[in-house]
KEKE-3310 file (N, C-alpha, C; in steps of 0.2 Angstrom, whole numbers, plus 5000, padded with zeros to 4 digits):
npx = (5618:5606:5589:5576:5560:5543:5528:5518:5510:5510:5513:5511:5517:5518:5525:5538:5551:5553:5565:5566:5575:5573:5573:5568:5551:5548:5536:5529:5521:5526:5529:5516:5510:5518:5513:5500:5501:5504:5516:5524:5532:5539:5553:5560:5574:5581:5592:5598:5595:5584:5586:5580:5587:5599:5599:5585:5580:5590:5589:5576:5577:5587:5579:5569:5577:5582:5571:5570:5578:5582:5580:5576:5582:5576:5582:5577:5562:5562:5569:5559:5549:5555:5558:5545:5541:5548:5544:5528:5518:5523:5524:5529:5535:5528:5536:5548:5559:5556:5563:5565:5574:5569:5554:5548:5551:5546:5532:5530:5532:5521:5511:5512:5507:5514:5517:5521:5533:5550:5556:5566:5565:5571:5583:5581:5589:5602:5610:5600:5591:5600:5601:5590:5582:5579:5589:5600:5602:5608:5618:5624:5613:5604:5603:5597:5601:5591:5592:5601:5617:5631:5627:5627:5639:5637:5626:5626:5640:5640:5630:5637:5648:5641:5639:5631:5626:5627:5618:5618:5606:5603:5591:5588:5596:5607:5609:5617:5609:5601:5603:5598:5600:5588:5585:5594:5591:5578:5582:5589:5580:5570:5559:5565:5563:5573:5570:5578:5576:5582:5585:5594:5611:5618:5611:5613:5627:5628:5621:5629:5641:5641:5634:5634:5645:5639:5626:5627:5631:5619:5610:5616:5614:5600:5587:5590:5582:5583:5582:5588:5599:5611:5612:5612:5624:5633:5629:5634:5647:5648:5646:5634:5624:5612:5602:5589:5581:5570:5557:5557:5559:5547:5535:5525:5531:5543:5537:5531:5543:5548:5539:5541:5554:5553:5545:5554:5564:5558:5557)
npy = (5851:5838:5834:5822:5819:5815:5808:5817:5831:5846:5860:5876:5884:5897:5913:5909:5906:5893:5884:5875:5862:5850:5840:5848:5844:5833:5828:5826:5835:5843:5857:5862:5857:5862:5876:5874:5872:5884:5891:5906:5909:5900:5895:5889:5880:5870:5856:5848:5842:5830:5819:5811:5795:5793:5782:5775:5763:5753:5754:5750:5736:5732:5733:5724:5712:5713:5710:5697:5691:5688:5699:5716:5732:5748:5764:5776:5787:5794:5784:5774:5782:5785:5772:5767:5776:5772:5759:5758:5749:5740:5725:5717:5701:5691:5682:5689:5698:5714:5729:5744:5759:5768:5774:5783:5779:5766:5769:5775:5764:5756:5763:5760:5747:5737:5725:5719:5726:5727:5736:5748:5745:5752:5765:5776:5773:5767:5759:5755:5747:5737:5730:5722:5706:5701:5705:5698:5683:5681:5675:5669:5673:5684:5701:5718:5735:5749:5764:5779:5784:5788:5788:5782:5769:5759:5749:5740:5736:5730:5719:5712:5708:5699:5689:5690:5692:5707:5719:5735:5746:5760:5772:5785:5801:5812:5829:5845:5858:5872:5887:5904:5922:5926:5915:5918:5931:5928:5920:5930:5939:5932:5931:5930:5918:5906:5890:5876:5863:5847:5832:5824:5819:5824:5836:5843:5845:5853:5865:5869:5872:5878:5890:5908:5915:5923:5919:5905:5907:5912:5902:5893:5899:5897:5885:5868:5855:5838:5822:5811:5802:5800:5811:5821:5820:5823:5836:5842:5842:5851:5863:5866:5868:5869:5857:5846:5831:5822:5810:5803:5803:5807:5818:5823:5820:5827:5840:5841:5840:5852:5861:5858:5861:5875:5879:5875:5885:5896:5896)
npz = (5176:5176:5172:5174:5167:5171:5162:5160:5154:5161:5163:5155:5140:5139:5136:5133:5121:5109:5102:5088:5083:5076:5061:5045:5039:5047:5051:5063:5069:5079:5080:5080:5091:5101:5100:5103:5117:5121:5118:5114:5103:5090:5084:5069:5067:5059:5062:5052:5036:5028:5015:5001:4995:4982:4973:4971:4967:4970:4984:4986:4982:4992:5004:5002:5001:5014:5022:5021:5030:5047:5056:5058:5061:5064:5064:5067:5067:5055:5047:5046:5039:5027:5022:5019:5010:4999:4998:4997:4999:5008:5017:5031:5035:5048:5055:5056:5066:5072:5076:5086:5089:5098:5107:5099:5086:5086:5087:5075:5067:5071:5066:5053:5053:5058:5070:5087:5089:5094:5107:5117:5134:5144:5144:5130:5117:5107:5116:5125:5117:5113:5125:5126:5126:5113:5105:5108:5107:5093:5085:5070:5063:5051:5050:5048:5047:5046:5039:5039:5031:5041:5054:5071:5075:5084:5086:5074:5075:5087:5086:5076:5084:5092:5084:5073:5055:5047:5038:5031:5027:5017:5018:5017:5016:5026:5026:5025:5034:5026:5032:5033:5033:5039:5048:5057:5061:5067:5078:5085:5089:5096:5109:5126:5140:5131:5125:5120:5108:5105:5096:5090:5087:5077:5074:5086:5086:5075:5078:5089:5084:5071:5071:5072:5084:5095:5094:5098:5111:5116:5115:5123:5135:5137:5141:5138:5130:5128:5119:5125:5137:5131:5122:5131:5138:5127:5125:5136:5133:5123:5130:5135:5150:5156:5156:5151:5151:5140:5141:5129:5111:5106:5101:5110:5122:5122:5121:5134:5142:5139:5144:5158:5160:5158:5169:5179:5176:5180:5193)
capx = (5612:5601:5583:5572:5553:5537:5526:5511:5511:5506:5514:5510:5524:5517:5530:5544:5552:5555:5570:5565:5580:5571:5574:5562:5547:5548:5530:5526:5517:5529:5528:5509:5509:5521:5509:5494:5503:5505:5523:5523:5536:5542:5558:5562:5581:5583:5599:5600:5590:5584:5584:5579:5593:5600:5597:5579:5579:5594:5587:5570:5580:5590:5574:5566:5582:5583:5565:5570:5582:5579:5578:5577:5582:5574:5586:5574:5556:5564:5570:5552:5545:5558:5557:5538:5540:5551:5539:5522:5514:5528:5521:5534:5533:5527:5541:5553:5559:5557:5566:5565:5578:5565:5547:5545:5552:5541:5526:5530:5531:5514:5506:5512:5504:5519:5515:5526:5539:5554:5559:5570:5561:5574:5585:5579:5594:5605:5612:5594:5589:5605:5600:5584:5583:5578:5595:5606:5604:5608:5623:5622:5607:5605:5600:5598:5600:5587:5593:5605:5624:5634:5625:5631:5640:5636:5621:5629:5646:5638:5627:5642:5652:5637:5639:5626:5628:5623:5618:5616:5602:5602:5584:5588:5603:5607:5612:5618:5604:5602:5602:5599:5600:5581:5585:5598:5587:5573:5585:5591:5574:5565:5558:5568:5568:5574:5570:5581:5575:5587:5584:5599:5618:5620:5608:5617:5634:5628:5620:5634:5648:5640:5630:5638:5647:5634:5620:5628:5631:5612:5607:5619:5611:5594:5586:5591:5579:5586:5578:5591:5604:5617:5613:5614:5631:5636:5628:5639:5654:5647:5646:5627:5624:5605:5600:5583:5580:5564:5556:5558:5559:5540:5533:5522:5536:5547:5533:5530:5549:5549:5535:5544:5560:5551:5543:5560:5567:5554:5558)
capy = (5847:5834:5832:5818:5821:5811:5808:5820:5838:5850:5867:5879:5886:5904:5917:5907:5904:5887:5883:5868:5860:5844:5841:5850:5839:5827:5826:5824:5840:5846:5864:5864:5855:5868:5882:5872:5872:5891:5894:5912:5909:5893:5896:5883:5880:5863:5855:5844:5841:5823:5819:5804:5792:5794:5776:5772:5756:5749:5754:5745:5729:5731:5733:5717:5707:5713:5707:5689:5689:5687:5704:5723:5738:5755:5768:5783:5788:5795:5778:5771:5786:5784:5765:5766:5780:5768:5753:5760:5743:5735:5721:5713:5694:5690:5679:5694:5702:5721:5733:5751:5762:5771:5774:5787:5775:5761:5772:5776:5757:5753:5767:5756:5741:5732:5723:5716:5729:5727:5743:5748:5746:5757:5771:5776:5774:5760:5755:5752:5742:5731:5726:5718:5699:5699:5706:5694:5677:5683:5672:5665:5676:5689:5707:5724:5742:5753:5771:5783:5784:5793:5787:5778:5762:5754:5744:5735:5733:5725:5713:5708:5705:5694:5683:5691:5695:5714:5723:5742:5749:5767:5774:5792:5804:5818:5834:5851:5863:5879:5892:5910:5927:5926:5911:5921:5936:5926:5919:5936:5943:5928:5933:5925:5913:5901:5883:5873:5856:5843:5825:5820:5821:5829:5843:5846:5847:5859:5872:5871:5874:5882:5896:5913:5914:5926:5915:5899:5909:5913:5895:5890:5902:5895:5878:5863:5849:5833:5816:5805:5803:5801:5818:5826:5819:5826:5843:5845:5843:5857:5868:5867:5866:5869:5852:5843:5825:5820:5803:5800:5808:5808:5825:5824:5819:5833:5846:5840:5842:5859:5864:5857:5865:5882:5879:5876:5891:5902:5895)
capz = (5180:5171:5176:5170:5168:5170:5155:5160:5153:5166:5163:5149:5137:5137:5138:5131:5114:5108:5096:5086:5078:5072:5054:5042:5037:5051:5050:5069:5071:5085:5081:5081:5098:5105:5100:5107:5124:5123:5116:5110:5097:5089:5079:5066:5065:5057:5062:5047:5031:5026:5008:4998:4993:4975:4970:4975:4964:4974:4991:4987:4982:4998:5009:5001:5004:5022:5025:5020:5035:5053:5060:5056:5066:5062:5069:5068:5063:5048:5043:5044:5034:5020:5020:5017:5004:4994:4997:5000:5001:5011:5022:5034:5038:5055:5058:5056:5072:5070:5082:5085:5094:5103:5107:5093:5080:5087:5086:5068:5064:5072:5061:5046:5054:5061:5077:5090:5088:5100:5108:5123:5140:5148:5140:5123:5113:5105:5122:5128:5113:5114:5132:5125:5124:5106:5101:5112:5104:5086:5082:5064:5060:5046:5052:5044:5050:5041:5042:5034:5032:5045:5061:5076:5073:5090:5085:5069:5077:5093:5083:5073:5089:5095:5079:5067:5049:5047:5032:5033:5021:5018:5014:5017:5017:5030:5022:5029:5033:5023:5036:5030:5038:5042:5053:5063:5064:5071:5084:5089:5091:5099:5116:5131:5139:5126:5126:5114:5108:5101:5096:5086:5089:5071:5075:5092:5084:5070:5082:5094:5081:5065:5072:5074:5091:5099:5095:5102:5118:5118:5116:5129:5141:5138:5143:5132:5131:5123:5119:5128:5141:5127:5120:5137:5139:5121:5126:5141:5130:5119:5134:5138:5157:5159:5152:5153:5147:5139:5141:5123:5106:5104:5101:5116:5128:5121:5123:5141:5145:5138:5149:5165:5160:5159:5175:5183:5175:5183:5201)
cpx = (5608:5595:5579:5564:5548:5534:5519:5513:5507:5507:5513:5517:5523:5523:5537:5545:5555:5559:5569:5570:5579:5571:5567:5558:5547:5541:5526:5522:5519:5528:5521:5507:5512:5516:5502:5495:5505:5512:5521:5526:5540:5547:5561:5570:5583:5590:5602:5594:5590:5582:5583:5586:5593:5597:5591:5579:5584:5592:5581:5573:5583:5585:5571:5571:5582:5577:5565:5575:5579:5577:5580:5577:5581:5577:5582:5567:5557:5565:5564:5549:5548:5557:5550:5537:5543:5547:5533:5518:5518:5524:5527:5532:5533:5532:5547:5553:5561:5558:5566:5570:5575:5558:5544:5546:5547:5534:5525:5529:5524:5509:5506:5510:5508:5517:5521:5533:5543:5557:5562:5565:5564:5576:5583:5584:5597:5607:5606:5591:5593:5604:5594:5585:5583:5585:5601:5607:5604:5614:5621:5616:5609:5600:5602:5597:5597:5588:5596:5613:5626:5631:5630:5633:5639:5632:5624:5635:5645:5635:5632:5647:5648:5636:5634:5629:5624:5624:5615:5612:5600:5595:5583:5595:5602:5611:5613:5612:5605:5599:5603:5599:5593:5581:5589:5594:5581:5576:5587:5585:5569:5565:5561:5563:5568:5574:5572:5579:5579:5586:5588:5606:5620:5618:5612:5623:5633:5626:5625:5641:5647:5637:5635:5639:5642:5628:5621:5628:5623:5609:5610:5616:5603:5593:5586:5587:5581:5582:5581:5597:5611:5618:5614:5621:5635:5635:5632:5646:5654:5646:5639:5627:5617:5601:5594:5582:5573:5563:5558:5558:5552:5539:5530:5527:5541:5544:5532:5537:5550:5545:5538:5550:5558:5549:5549:5564:5564:5555:5562)
cpy = (5844:5832:5828:5819:5815:5812:5812:5828:5842:5858:5870:5882:5894:5908:5915:5906:5897:5886:5876:5866:5853:5845:5843:5844:5833:5824:5824:5829:5843:5853:5866:5862:5860:5874:5880:5873:5879:5894:5900:5912:5902:5895:5890:5884:5873:5861:5850:5844:5833:5823:5811:5801:5793:5788:5773:5765:5751:5749:5750:5738:5727:5730:5726:5712:5707:5709:5699:5687:5687:5693:5711:5727:5744:5760:5775:5783:5790:5789:5774:5775:5785:5777:5764:5771:5776:5762:5755:5755:5738:5731:5716:5706:5694:5687:5684:5698:5710:5725:5740:5754:5765:5771:5778:5783:5769:5763:5773:5769:5755:5757:5763:5749:5736:5731:5719:5719:5729:5734:5743:5749:5751:5763:5770:5778:5767:5756:5751:5747:5736:5727:5722:5711:5698:5700:5703:5688:5677:5679:5668:5668:5682:5695:5713:5730:5746:5760:5775:5783:5789:5793:5783:5771:5757:5748:5738:5732:5728:5719:5709:5704:5699:5688:5684:5693:5701:5717:5730:5745:5756:5769:5781:5795:5810:5823:5841:5856:5869:5884:5899:5916:5928:5921:5914:5927:5934:5923:5925:5939:5939:5930:5928:5924:5909:5894:5879:5866:5852:5836:5821:5823:5826:5836:5847:5849:5853:5865:5874:5873:5878:5888:5902:5913:5917:5922:5908:5901:5910:5907:5892:5893:5900:5888:5873:5857:5844:5827:5810:5807:5804:5808:5823:5826:5823:5834:5846:5846:5849:5863:5870:5865:5866:5863:5848:5837:5823:5813:5799:5805:5810:5815:5827:5824:5825:5840:5846:5842:5849:5863:5864:5861:5873:5883:5880:5882:5897:5901:5900)
cpz = (5175:5175:5171:5172:5167:5163:5155:5159:5157:5165:5156:5146:5136:5140:5136:5123:5113:5101:5094:5081:5075:5064:5050:5039:5041:5052:5057:5072:5078:5086:5083:5088:5103:5106:5104:5115:5126:5121:5112:5104:5096:5083:5076:5064:5064:5058:5057:5042:5029:5019:5006:4995:4985:4971:4973:4973:4969:4981:4991:4987:4989:5004:5008:5003:5011:5025:5024:5026:5041:5057:5057:5062:5063:5067:5070:5065:5056:5044:5041:5039:5027:5018:5016:5011:4998:4992:5000:5003:5004:5017:5025:5036:5045:5059:5060:5063:5070:5076:5080:5090:5099:5102:5101:5087:5080:5085:5078:5064:5065:5068:5054:5047:5056:5068:5080:5090:5095:5101:5115:5129:5145:5144:5133:5118:5111:5111:5125:5124:5113:5120:5131:5123:5117:5102:5104:5108:5096:5082:5076:5060:5055:5049:5048:5048:5045:5044:5036:5036:5037:5052:5065:5074:5079:5089:5080:5072:5083:5091:5080:5078:5092:5090:5073:5061:5048:5041:5034:5026:5022:5014:5014:5018:5022:5026:5027:5028:5029:5027:5032:5036:5042:5048:5059:5066:5069:5078:5088:5092:5095:5107:5121:5136:5133:5128:5119:5114:5103:5102:5092:5087:5083:5072:5081:5090:5079:5074:5086:5090:5074:5065:5073:5082:5096:5100:5098:5109:5120:5119:5122:5136:5142:5141:5137:5134:5125:5124:5122:5132:5137:5124:5125:5138:5133:5122:5131:5138:5125:5123:5137:5145:5159:5154:5155:5148:5146:5140:5135:5118:5103:5105:5108:5122:5128:5123:5131:5144:5144:5143:5156:5165:5161:5166:5180:5182:5179:5191:5204)
residu = (MET:ILE:VAL:ARG:TYR:ALA:ALA:VAL:LEU:LYS:ALA:PRO:LEU:ALA:GLY:ALA:SER:VAL:ILE:ASN:THR:ARG:ALA:ALA:GLY:SER:GLY:ASP:GLY:PHE:ALA:ARG:LEU:LEU:ARG:ARG:HIS:GLY:ALA:ASP:THR:VAL:VAL:ALA:LEU:PRO:GLY:GLN:ARG:LEU:GLU:ALA:VAL:GLU:ASP:ALA:ARG:ALA:ALA:ARG:ALA:ALA:LEU:ARG:ALA:ALA:ALA:ARG:GLY:ASP:GLY:LEU:VAL:PHE:VAL:SER:PRO:ALA:ALA:VAL:ARG:HIS:ALA:TRP:ARG:LEU:LEU:PRO:ASP:TRP:ARG:LEU:PRO:ARG:ARG:LEU:ARG:VAL:CYS:ALA:VAL:GLY:ASP:ALA:THR:ALA:SER:ALA:LEU:ARG:ARG:ARG:GLY:VAL:VAL:GLY:VAL:VAL:ARG:PRO:GLN:GLY:ARG:GLN:ASP:SER:GLU:GLY:LEU:LEU:ALA:GLU:ALA:ALA:LEU:ARG:GLY:VAL:ARG:GLY:GLN:ASP:TRP:ALA:MET:ILE:GLY:ALA:ALA:GLY:GLY:ARG:ASP:LEU:LEU:PRO:ALA:THR:LEU:ARG:ARG:ARG:GLY:ALA:ARG:VAL:ALA:GLU:VAL:GLU:VAL:TYR:ARG:ARG:ALA:VAL:PRO:ARG:TRP:THR:ARG:LEU:HIS:TYR:ALA:ARG:LEU:GLU:THR:ALA:PRO:ARG:PRO:LEU:LEU:VAL:VAL:VAL:SER:SER:ALA:GLN:SER:LEU:ALA:ARG:ILE:ALA:THR:ALA:LEU:PRO:ALA:GLY:LEU:VAL:LEU:ALA:LEU:ARG:ALA:GLY:GLU:LEU:VAL:VAL:SER:SER:GLU:ARG:LEU:ALA:ALA:LEU:ALA:ARG:GLU:HIS:GLY:PHE:THR:ARG:ILE:HIS:VAL:SER:GLU:SER:ALA:LEU:ALA:ALA:ASP:LEU:ALA:GLU:ALA:CYS:ALA:ARG:ALA:LEU:ALA:ARG:HIS:ARG:LEU)
# end
């Protein structure tokens, strides 16, 4: 069963443990927000590590070249963060169409002074962004995807089918998280009920396949909060059944969805 939530946080998180699978150093203050809403225990279980690219000089050159085209698509808040780490004083031309895959990414761009960001008005994912008018009349144009290798191919493939020339600019890398026995011990001893928060397909696959079997079963028995309908569908494939969809990957929306999931659990 999948439940979609409104955007106002009403229920506290007291009495629950939240398993935070967001990448370490995401910088959005999510764990602090959860604690402010009363979460007794927040267990960090990063589903991936985000690393700087090896060839920063080449990445900077690729970013500058991309800004001379017609449009940019930032695929995640991490893409925004790492792009500006490479070019701290980067100023994008106003004529450039700048797109974000979701609200969290759009917010990250606005914090860098980017105005007029195109973002999905419906579902918060690649499909939602591709439905926007700004990405339809792209024949003969030069676009760039700003992100990391190994992500979904839907955006660049679809823009190419629509006639655009698409470059893919890697500004960070995804790496396997370094879990230790301490991570496993914290999961085993975390007070129930468990609220598991997932905002990337890579993190979902990692926790569903790489944890010891007993811990995977414990997570499946908890309430799973995901940031999109696409992740909800993937979660079902991994055996999760108690799935709750947040309005977006924004920390505030995820925290609100956790609170509603806990309230529903207690009914």
